[in-house]
N, C-alpha and C positions, 0 to 999 in steps of 0.2 A: 730807816734805822741809822743811828749815828755811827760814825767810824769806831768810836770807843765801844759801843754795844756790839758791833760786828766783830771787833777784835776779841772781846771777852767771850762771845758765843763760840767763835772758832777755836779759841784757846781751850775752853772747857771741853769741846768736842774732841780736840786733839789729845787731851789728857786721857780720854777713855778709849782711844783707838790703839790698835796694836801696830805701831809703826816704829821704825828704827829711830834712834836719837837724831841721826842726820836728817831724816825726813821730818821729824818733829820740829827741829830748829829751822829747817828750810820753809816749812809751812808757816811758822810764826813770822819769819822774815817776809814771806810773800804777802801776808796781810799788812805788815807795816809798810812795805814798799807801795802797795796799792793805796792804802789810806793816806800816805804822805805824798802821793802823786809824784813818785820819783822814777827816773829812768833805770836805775840800778841800785843794788844794795848788797851788803854783806854782813855776816856775823863773824867777827874775829874772836878767837878764844885764846886765853893766856896759858902758856905752858911754863909755869913758874920754875919747874925743874931745869928746863932748857933755857930759861930766860929769853923766851921768844913769844911771838904772837903768830898764830896761824889762822887761815881762813877756814872756819868750820863749814860755811856754805856761802854761796854768792848767787845773785840773780842779775840778769841783764847781759848786755853785750860783753863777750870775753870772759864770762863767769867760769867756764871750764878751765881757762888758763890761769885766772886769778887765784883759784884755790890751791895752786901749786906753790905759791909764794909763802915764805916764812920771813917775818920781820923781827929783828932783834928788839927785845923789850926796851922801851924808852925812845924809840925812833918814830918819826912821822907824827901825823895827827893822832893815830891810835896811842902812841906812847904818851903824848900830851894828855889825852883824855884819861888814860890809866893813871898817870901821875896826879892829875888835878882832881880826878873823880867827878868831873863836871861835864855837862853837855858842851859841845863845841859847834859853832856855825862858821862856815868859811865861804865868802864870796870871792870870785876871781882867783880860783885855785892856782893858776899859773904864777900868780904874784906872791903866794905864800911860801915862805922858806920851809915850813914844816911839812908841806905836801910832798909825798914821795912820788914825784912825777915818773920815776923809772918804771913803776908798775903800770901806770896808765899808758906809757909809751910802748911797753912790752906787749900789751894786749890790744893796742890800737883804740883805746877809749879815751875821749877827751873829757876831763872833769872840769866843769865850769863852777859848780858850787856844791857844798856838801853839809851834811849834819852828821855828827858823830856823838853817840851817847853811850855812857858806860852801862854795863849790865852788872849790878851789884847784888851778890848773894851772900847773906849772912855777914855783911860788913866787908866783904872782900870782892875786889873787881874780878869777875869771872871772864869778862870779855867786853867787846864794844860792837855796837850796831852802827854801820856807816850807810848813809843814804846819799846817792849822788844824782845831781842834776834834776832840779825841780821841773816838772813837766808843765807847760802852758804858762809859766811865769819866769821872770828873769832870775829870781832867787827865792830861797826859803824866807819866810817871815818869822817873827817871834812866836806867833800862834802855832806855826808848823813845828818849831823847836819844842814848845811846851807840850804839844800833842804827842810828838815822838818820844819825848822824855817820859810821859805818862805810859805810853805803850811799852817802853823798855822796862819800866818798873813792873808792869804786869808780866811781861815776857820773862824777866828774871825770876819772879815768883813761880811761873809755870815751869821754867827750867829746873828750879830747885825742887818742885814737887815731882817732876819727872825723874830726876836723879834719885830722889828719896824712894819713889815707887820701884825703880830699878834695883836699888840696894835692897829693899825689903823682899822683892821677888827672888833675888839672888840668895839672900839669907834663908828664905823659906826652902828653896831647892837644896841648899847645903844641909839644912836640918833634916829634910826628908831623906836625903842620901845617907846621912849618918845614922838614921833610925833603923 
């Protein structure tokens, strides 16, 4: 089975399972990390009210520590991806001025290369998927970037559906309580 078919199958299965939103996003990320052959990954979500970006979930070395960080909107690679609304590929992270090395240093994880792709829902950037350190290769290639970009389009649709399902269930409960 292709990585794309596996991702879609897992996503459809997740949509019908009774899991928390955190678990839902974590499972989506897990499939993307495995398919892209990455050491680590994260889903960062935008808090427009606070003008910041927070880690919704992370996988890989130091993930428990990474999720505690909040980044001001507009900073780092994530800020660049949010502003440009375009996928981003970075080789030699230590040489890139946009890379927030302070997070890597704080958790003891060395970022060599990365892909960052926006999650766009209804024309608005919901967040960003970051994938770090391509396994068994020196760097990510254009095919990796294209594939991850496609996964993120599917993931954004799945997140939108999940949020809509949650809203509908909440609305149904309110209507039942009011009756």
